[in-house]
Every structure is written in structure tokens, then in C-alpha cells.
mmCIF file of the N, C-alpha and C atoms, coordinates in Angstrom:
data_MODEL
# 
_entry.id   MODEL 
# 
loop_
_atom_site.group_PDB 
_atom_site.id 
_atom_site.type_symbol 
_atom_site.label_atom_id 
_atom_site.label_alt_id 
_atom_site.label_comp_id 
_atom_site.label_asym_id 
_atom_site.label_entity_id 
_atom_site.label_seq_id 
_atom_site.pdbx_PDB_ins_code 
_atom_site.Cartn_x 
_atom_site.Cartn_y 
_atom_site.Cartn_z 
_atom_site.occupancy 
_atom_site.B_iso_or_equiv 
_atom_site.pdbx_formal_charge 
_atom_site.auth_seq_id 
_atom_site.auth_comp_id 
_atom_site.auth_asym_id 
_atom_site.auth_atom_id 
_atom_site.pdbx_PDB_model_num 
ATOM 1   N N  . MET A 1 1  ? 23.077 77.715 -47.953 1.00 0.00 ? 1  MET A N  1 
ATOM 2   C CA . MET A 1 1  ? 22.441 76.926 -46.909 1.00 0.00 ? 1  MET A CA 1 
ATOM 3   C C  . MET A 1 1  ? 23.499 76.105 -46.180 1.00 0.00 ? 1  MET A C  1 
ATOM 4   N N  . GLN A 1 2  ? 23.411 76.062 -44.847 1.00 0.00 ? 2  GLN A N  1 
ATOM 5   C CA . GLN A 1 2  ? 24.381 75.327 -44.042 1.00 0.00 ? 2  GLN A CA 1 
ATOM 6   C C  . GLN A 1 2  ? 24.101 73.835 -44.081 1.00 0.00 ? 2  GLN A C  1 
ATOM 7   N N  . PRO A 1 3  ? 25.161 73.019 -44.015 1.00 0.00 ? 3  PRO A N  1 
ATOM 8   C CA . PRO A 1 3  ? 24.941 71.564 -43.931 1.00 0.00 ? 3  PRO A CA 1 
ATOM 9   C C  . PRO A 1 3  ? 24.162 71.209 -42.674 1.00 0.00 ? 3  PRO A C  1 
ATOM 10  N N  . LEU A 1 4  ? 23.418 70.114 -42.742 1.00 0.00 ? 4  LEU A N  1 
ATOM 11  C CA . LEU A 1 4  ? 22.588 69.672 -41.622 1.00 0.00 ? 4  LEU A CA 1 
ATOM 12  C C  . LEU A 1 4  ? 23.403 69.501 -40.353 1.00 0.00 ? 4  LEU A C  1 
ATOM 13  N N  . GLU A 1 5  ? 24.639 69.011 -40.476 1.00 0.00 ? 5  GLU A N  1 
ATOM 14  C CA . GLU A 1 5  ? 25.467 68.763 -39.290 1.00 0.00 ? 5  GLU A CA 1 
ATOM 15  C C  . GLU A 1 5  ? 25.702 70.034 -38.476 1.00 0.00 ? 5  GLU A C  1 
ATOM 16  N N  . ASP A 1 6  ? 25.715 71.198 -39.141 1.00 0.00 ? 6  ASP A N  1 
ATOM 17  C CA . ASP A 1 6  ? 25.938 72.463 -38.441 1.00 0.00 ? 6  ASP A CA 1 
ATOM 18  C C  . ASP A 1 6  ? 24.729 72.881 -37.605 1.00 0.00 ? 6  ASP A C  1 
ATOM 19  N N  . ASN A 1 7  ? 23.572 72.291 -37.867 1.00 0.00 ? 7  ASN A N  1 
ATOM 20  C CA . ASN A 1 7  ? 22.338 72.679 -37.185 1.00 0.00 ? 7  ASN A CA 1 
ATOM 21  C C  . ASN A 1 7  ? 21.923 71.698 -36.097 1.00 0.00 ? 7  ASN A C  1 
ATOM 22  N N  . LEU A 1 8  ? 22.764 70.730 -35.788 1.00 0.00 ? 8  LEU A N  1 
ATOM 23  C CA . LEU A 1 8  ? 22.404 69.732 -34.787 1.00 0.00 ? 8  LEU A CA 1 
ATOM 24  C C  . LEU A 1 8  ? 22.602 70.270 -33.381 1.00 0.00 ? 8  LEU A C  1 
ATOM 25  N N  . MET A 1 9  ? 21.768 69.783 -32.456 1.00 0.00 ? 9  MET A N  1 
ATOM 26  C CA . MET A 1 9  ? 21.867 70.162 -31.061 1.00 0.00 ? 9  MET A CA 1 
ATOM 27  C C  . MET A 1 9  ? 21.894 68.881 -30.242 1.00 0.00 ? 9  MET A C  1 
ATOM 28  N N  . GLN A 1 10 ? 22.797 68.805 -29.290 1.00 0.00 ? 10 GLN A N  1 
ATOM 29  C CA . GLN A 1 10 ? 22.876 67.625 -28.440 1.00 0.00 ? 10 GLN A CA 1 
ATOM 30  C C  . GLN A 1 10 ? 22.230 67.940 -27.098 1.00 0.00 ? 10 GLN A C  1 
ATOM 31  N N  . ILE A 1 11 ? 21.344 67.043 -26.660 1.00 0.00 ? 11 ILE A N  1 
ATOM 32  C CA . ILE A 1 11 ? 20.715 67.193 -25.352 1.00 0.00 ? 11 ILE A CA 1 
ATOM 33  C C  . ILE A 1 11 ? 20.857 65.886 -24.592 1.00 0.00 ? 11 ILE A C  1 
ATOM 34  N N  . THR A 1 12 ? 20.777 65.981 -23.292 1.00 0.00 ? 12 THR A N  1 
ATOM 35  C CA . THR A 1 12 ? 20.800 64.800 -22.432 1.00 0.00 ? 12 THR A CA 1 
ATOM 36  C C  . THR A 1 12 ? 19.423 64.648 -21.816 1.00 0.00 ? 12 THR A C  1 
ATOM 37  N N  . LEU A 1 13 ? 18.864 63.448 -21.934 1.00 0.00 ? 13 LEU A N  1 
ATOM 38  C CA . LEU A 1 13 ? 17.560 63.177 -21.342 1.00 0.00 ? 13 LEU A CA 1 
ATOM 39  C C  . LEU A 1 13 ? 17.750 62.285 -20.131 1.00 0.00 ? 13 LEU A C  1 
ATOM 40  N N  . ASN A 1 14 ? 17.218 62.703 -19.008 1.00 0.00 ? 14 ASN A N  1 
ATOM 41  C CA . ASN A 1 14 ? 17.197 61.881 -17.807 1.00 0.00 ? 14 ASN A CA 1 
ATOM 42  C C  . ASN A 1 14 ? 15.797 61.298 -17.682 1.00 0.00 ? 14 ASN A C  1 
ATOM 43  N N  . LEU A 1 15 ? 15.672 60.046 -18.084 1.00 0.00 ? 15 LEU A N  1 
ATOM 44  C CA . LEU A 1 15 ? 14.377 59.390 -18.055 1.00 0.00 ? 15 LEU A CA 1 
ATOM 45  C C  . LEU A 1 15 ? 14.204 58.631 -16.747 1.00 0.00 ? 15 LEU A C  1 
ATOM 46  N N  . PRO A 1 16 ? 13.009 58.651 -16.199 1.00 0.00 ? 16 PRO A N  1 
ATOM 47  C CA . PRO A 1 16 ? 12.777 57.954 -14.931 1.00 0.00 ? 16 PRO A CA 1 
ATOM 48  C C  . PRO A 1 16 ? 12.941 56.436 -15.090 1.00 0.00 ? 16 PRO A C  1 
ATOM 49  N N  . ASP A 1 17 ? 13.409 55.792 -14.045 1.00 0.00 ? 17 ASP A N  1 
ATOM 50  C CA . ASP A 1 17 ? 13.591 54.338 -14.051 1.00 0.00 ? 17 ASP A CA 1 
ATOM 51  C C  . ASP A 1 17 ? 12.288 53.602 -14.329 1.00 0.00 ? 17 ASP A C  1 
ATOM 52  N N  . SER A 1 18 ? 11.174 54.224 -13.981 1.00 0.00 ? 18 SER A N  1 
ATOM 53  C CA . SER A 1 18 ? 9.875  53.570 -14.180 1.00 0.00 ? 18 SER A CA 1 
ATOM 54  C C  . SER A 1 18 ? 9.593  53.282 -15.657 1.00 0.00 ? 18 SER A C  1 
ATOM 55  N N  . LEU A 1 19 ? 10.253 54.007 -16.561 1.00 0.00 ? 19 LEU A N  1 
ATOM 56  C CA . LEU A 1 19 ? 10.029 53.767 -17.982 1.00 0.00 ? 19 LEU A CA 1 
ATOM 57  C C  . LEU A 1 19 ? 10.506 52.383 -18.409 1.00 0.00 ? 19 LEU A C  1 
ATOM 58  N N  . SER A 1 20 ? 11.473 51.847 -17.708 1.00 0.00 ? 20 SER A N  1 
ATOM 59  C CA . SER A 1 20 ? 11.963 50.512 -18.066 1.00 0.00 ? 20 SER A CA 1 
ATOM 60  C C  . SER A 1 20 ? 10.931 49.432 -17.735 1.00 0.00 ? 20 SER A C  1 
ATOM 61  N N  . GLN A 1 21 ? 9.936  49.777 -16.931 1.00 0.00 ? 21 GLN A N  1 
ATOM 62  C CA . GLN A 1 21 ? 8.884  48.832 -16.570 1.00 0.00 ? 21 GLN A CA 1 
ATOM 63  C C  . GLN A 1 21 ? 7.776  48.769 -17.619 1.00 0.00 ? 21 GLN A C  1 
ATOM 64  N N  . ILE A 1 22 ? 7.764  49.743 -18.526 1.00 0.00 ? 22 ILE A N  1 
ATOM 65  C CA . ILE A 1 22 ? 6.712  49.804 -19.548 1.00 0.00 ? 22 ILE A CA 1 
ATOM 66  C C  . ILE A 1 22 ? 7.082  48.857 -20.686 1.00 0.00 ? 22 ILE A C  1 
ATOM 67  N N  . GLU A 1 23 ? 6.169  47.961 -21.004 1.00 0.00 ? 23 GLU A N  1 
ATOM 68  C CA . GLU A 1 23 ? 6.443  46.971 -22.048 1.00 0.00 ? 23 GLU A CA 1 
ATOM 69  C C  . GLU A 1 23 ? 6.401  47.586 -23.441 1.00 0.00 ? 23 GLU A C  1 
ATOM 70  N N  . THR A 1 24 ? 5.489  48.507 -23.668 1.00 0.00 ? 24 THR A N  1 
ATOM 71  C CA . THR A 1 24 ? 5.371  49.118 -24.991 1.00 0.00 ? 24 THR A CA 1 
ATOM 72  C C  . THR A 1 24 ? 5.623  50.615 -24.880 1.00 0.00 ? 24 THR A C  1 
ATOM 73  N N  . PHE A 1 25 ? 6.830  51.010 -25.181 1.00 0.00 ? 25 PHE A N  1 
ATOM 74  C CA . PHE A 1 25 ? 7.216  52.423 -25.162 1.00 0.00 ? 25 PHE A CA 1 
ATOM 75  C C  . PHE A 1 25 ? 7.380  52.824 -26.618 1.00 0.00 ? 25 PHE A C  1 
ATOM 76  N N  . ASN A 1 26 ? 6.368  53.521 -27.182 1.00 0.00 ? 26 ASN A N  1 
ATOM 77  C CA . ASN A 1 26 ? 6.341  53.788 -28.606 1.00 0.00 ? 26 ASN A CA 1 
ATOM 78  C C  . ASN A 1 26 ? 6.881  55.181 -28.955 1.00 0.00 ? 26 ASN A C  1 
ATOM 79  N N  . GLN A 1 27 ? 6.798  55.524 -30.227 1.00 0.00 ? 27 GLN A N  1 
ATOM 80  C CA . GLN A 1 27 ? 7.329  56.794 -30.712 1.00 0.00 ? 27 GLN A CA 1 
ATOM 81  C C  . GLN A 1 27 ? 6.645  57.979 -30.041 1.00 0.00 ? 27 GLN A C  1 
ATOM 82  N N  . SER A 1 28 ? 5.340  57.914 -29.826 1.00 0.00 ? 28 SER A N  1 
ATOM 83  C CA . SER A 1 28 ? 4.634  59.004 -29.148 1.00 0.00 ? 28 SER A CA 1 
ATOM 84  C C  . SER A 1 28 ? 5.166  59.216 -27.743 1.00 0.00 ? 28 SER A C  1 
ATOM 85  N N  . ASP A 1 29 ? 5.451  58.111 -27.060 1.00 0.00 ? 29 ASP A N  1 
ATOM 86  C CA . ASP A 1 29 ? 6.001  58.213 -25.702 1.00 0.00 ? 29 ASP A CA 1 
ATOM 87  C C  . ASP A 1 29 ? 7.362  58.910 -25.725 1.00 0.00 ? 29 ASP A C  1 
ATOM 88  N N  . TRP A 1 30 ? 8.201  58.558 -26.703 1.00 0.00 ? 30 TRP A N  1 
ATOM 89  C CA . TRP A 1 30 ? 9.513  59.206 -26.813 1.00 0.00 ? 30 TRP A CA 1 
ATOM 90  C C  . TRP A 1 30 ? 9.355  60.694 -27.078 1.00 0.00 ? 30 TRP A C  1 
ATOM 91  N N  . PHE A 1 31 ? 8.464  61.061 -28.014 1.00 0.00 ? 31 PHE A N  1 
ATOM 92  C CA . PHE A 1 31 ? 8.246  62.475 -28.318 1.00 0.00 ? 31 PHE A CA 1 
ATOM 93  C C  . PHE A 1 31 ? 7.759  63.236 -27.092 1.00 0.00 ? 31 PHE A C  1 
ATOM 94  N N  . ARG A 1 32 ? 6.872  62.629 -26.317 1.00 0.00 ? 32 ARG A N  1 
ATOM 95  C CA . ARG A 1 32 ? 6.378  63.275 -25.101 1.00 0.00 ? 32 ARG A CA 1 
ATOM 96  C C  . ARG A 1 32 ? 7.523  63.508 -24.116 1.00 0.00 ? 32 ARG A C  1 
ATOM 97  N N  . GLU A 1 33 ? 8.363  62.489 -23.904 1.00 0.00 ? 33 GLU A N  1 
ATOM 98  C CA . GLU A 1 33 ? 9.485  62.624 -22.971 1.00 0.00 ? 33 GLU A CA 1 
ATOM 99  C C  . GLU A 1 33 ? 10.490 63.670 -23.446 1.00 0.00 ? 33 GLU A C  1 
ATOM 100 N N  . ILE A 1 34 ? 10.730 63.726 -24.745 1.00 0.00 ? 34 ILE A N  1 
ATOM 101 C CA . ILE A 1 34 ? 11.636 64.741 -25.294 1.00 0.00 ? 34 ILE A CA 1 
ATOM 102 C C  . ILE A 1 34 ? 11.045 66.126 -25.099 1.00 0.00 ? 34 ILE A C  1 
ATOM 103 N N  . ALA A 1 35 ? 9.745  66.285 -25.355 1.00 0.00 ? 35 ALA A N  1 
ATOM 104 C CA . ALA A 1 35 ? 9.084  67.581 -25.168 1.00 0.00 ? 35 ALA A CA 1 
ATOM 105 C C  . ALA A 1 35 ? 9.168  68.029 -23.718 1.00 0.00 ? 35 ALA A C  1 
ATOM 106 N N  . ILE A 1 36 ? 8.943  67.114 -22.800 1.00 0.00 ? 36 ILE A N  1 
ATOM 107 C CA . ILE A 1 36 ? 9.030  67.441 -21.364 1.00 0.00 ? 36 ILE A CA 1 
ATOM 108 C C  . ILE A 1 36 ? 10.449 67.867 -21.017 1.00 0.00 ? 36 ILE A C  1 
ATOM 109 N N  . ALA A 1 37 ? 11.441 67.130 -21.509 1.00 0.00 ? 37 ALA A N  1 
ATOM 110 C CA . ALA A 1 37 ? 12.840 67.461 -21.218 1.00 0.00 ? 37 ALA A CA 1 
ATOM 111 C C  . ALA A 1 37 ? 13.211 68.828 -21.778 1.00 0.00 ? 37 ALA A C  1 
ATOM 112 N N  . LEU A 1 38 ? 12.779 69.135 -22.997 1.00 0.00 ? 38 LEU A N  1 
ATOM 113 C CA . LEU A 1 38 ? 13.071 70.438 -23.589 1.00 0.00 ? 38 LEU A CA 1 
ATOM 114 C C  . LEU A 1 38 ? 12.385 71.558 -22.813 1.00 0.00 ? 38 LEU A C  1 
ATOM 115 N N  . PHE A 1 39 ? 11.145 71.329 -22.408 1.00 0.00 ? 39 PHE A N  1 
ATOM 116 C CA . PHE A 1 39 ? 10.430 72.329 -21.627 1.00 0.00 ? 39 PHE A CA 1 
ATOM 117 C C  . PHE A 1 39 ? 11.130 72.571 -20.296 1.00 0.00 ? 39 PHE A C  1 
ATOM 118 N N  . GLN A 1 40 ? 11.580 71.504 -19.640 1.00 0.00 ? 40 GLN A N  1 
ATOM 119 C CA . GLN A 1 40 ? 12.263 71.634 -18.355 1.00 0.00 ? 40 GLN A CA 1 
ATOM 120 C C  . GLN A 1 40 ? 13.582 72.386 -18.516 1.00 0.00 ? 40 GLN A C  1 
ATOM 121 N N  . GLN A 1 41 ? 14.241 72.240 -19.671 1.00 0.00 ? 41 GLN A N  1 
ATOM 122 C CA . GLN A 1 41 ? 15.489 72.936 -19.912 1.00 0.00 ? 41 GLN A CA 1 
ATOM 123 C C  . GLN A 1 41 ? 15.249 74.314 -20.531 1.00 0.00 ? 41 GLN A C  1 
ATOM 124 N N  . GLU A 1 42 ? 13.985 74.703 -20.612 1.00 0.00 ? 42 GLU A N  1 
ATOM 125 C CA . GLU A 1 42 ? 13.566 76.001 -21.143 1.00 0.00 ? 42 GLU A CA 1 
ATOM 126 C C  . GLU A 1 42 ? 14.015 76.203 -22.573 1.00 0.00 ? 42 GLU A C  1 
ATOM 127 N N  . LEU A 1 43 ? 14.047 75.112 -23.365 1.00 0.00 ? 43 LEU A N  1 
ATOM 128 C CA . LEU A 1 43 ? 14.414 75.211 -24.775 1.00 0.00 ? 43 LEU A CA 1 
ATOM 129 C C  . LEU A 1 43 ? 13.189 75.306 -25.669 1.00 0.00 ? 43 LEU A C  1 
ATOM 130 N N  . THR A 1 44 ? 12.017 75.153 -25.082 1.00 0.00 ? 44 THR A N  1 
ATOM 131 C CA . THR A 1 44 ? 10.780 75.313 -25.833 1.00 0.00 ? 44 THR A CA 1 
ATOM 132 C C  . THR A 1 44 ? 9.711  75.874 -24.897 1.00 0.00 ? 44 THR A C  1 
ATOM 133 N N  . GLY A 1 45 ? 8.659  76.382 -25.472 1.00 0.00 ? 45 GLY A N  1 
ATOM 134 C CA . GLY A 1 45 ? 7.585  76.968 -24.672 1.00 0.00 ? 45 GLY A CA 1 
ATOM 135 C C  . GLY A 1 45 ? 6.254  76.319 -24.988 1.00 0.00 ? 45 GLY A C  1 
ATOM 136 N N  . LEU A 1 46 ? 5.203  76.882 -24.429 1.00 0.00 ? 46 LEU A N  1 
ATOM 137 C CA . LEU A 1 46 ? 3.868  76.333 -24.635 1.00 0.00 ? 46 LEU A CA 1 
ATOM 138 C C  . LEU A 1 46 ? 3.148  76.956 -25.835 1.00 0.00 ? 46 LEU A C  1 
ATOM 139 N N  . GLY A 1 47 ? 3.767  77.815 -26.578 1.00 0.00 ? 47 GLY A N  1 
ATOM 140 C CA . GLY A 1 47 ? 3.062  78.493 -27.654 1.00 0.00 ? 47 GLY A CA 1 
ATOM 141 C C  . GLY A 1 47 ? 3.461  78.181 -28.992 1.00 0.00 ? 47 GLY A C  1 
# 
């Protein structure tokens, strides 16, 4: 089995400036933004 470090992937997220206006940005919000970014970069699909 490969060490975890060998399986890491680095991505860049460009988050809209409007997110800084949100007072409560929780874990679900982060997961949603990451999912959107991955979908936009065609690294994940809808299935």
C-alpha cells in the first residue's frame, strides 16, 4: 500500500468575493464549493 502522501492531489479554488460577506461559512458550504470547483475542472461527475 502506498503512503498517503503519494495519493494527495493539489487543487486551486477560486472562491467568489461574495463569500467573504457571509458571516457563517460552515463545513457544508466548503464541501459544496469544493464540489463545484471539481466539477468545473471536470475532476468529478454527476454520477
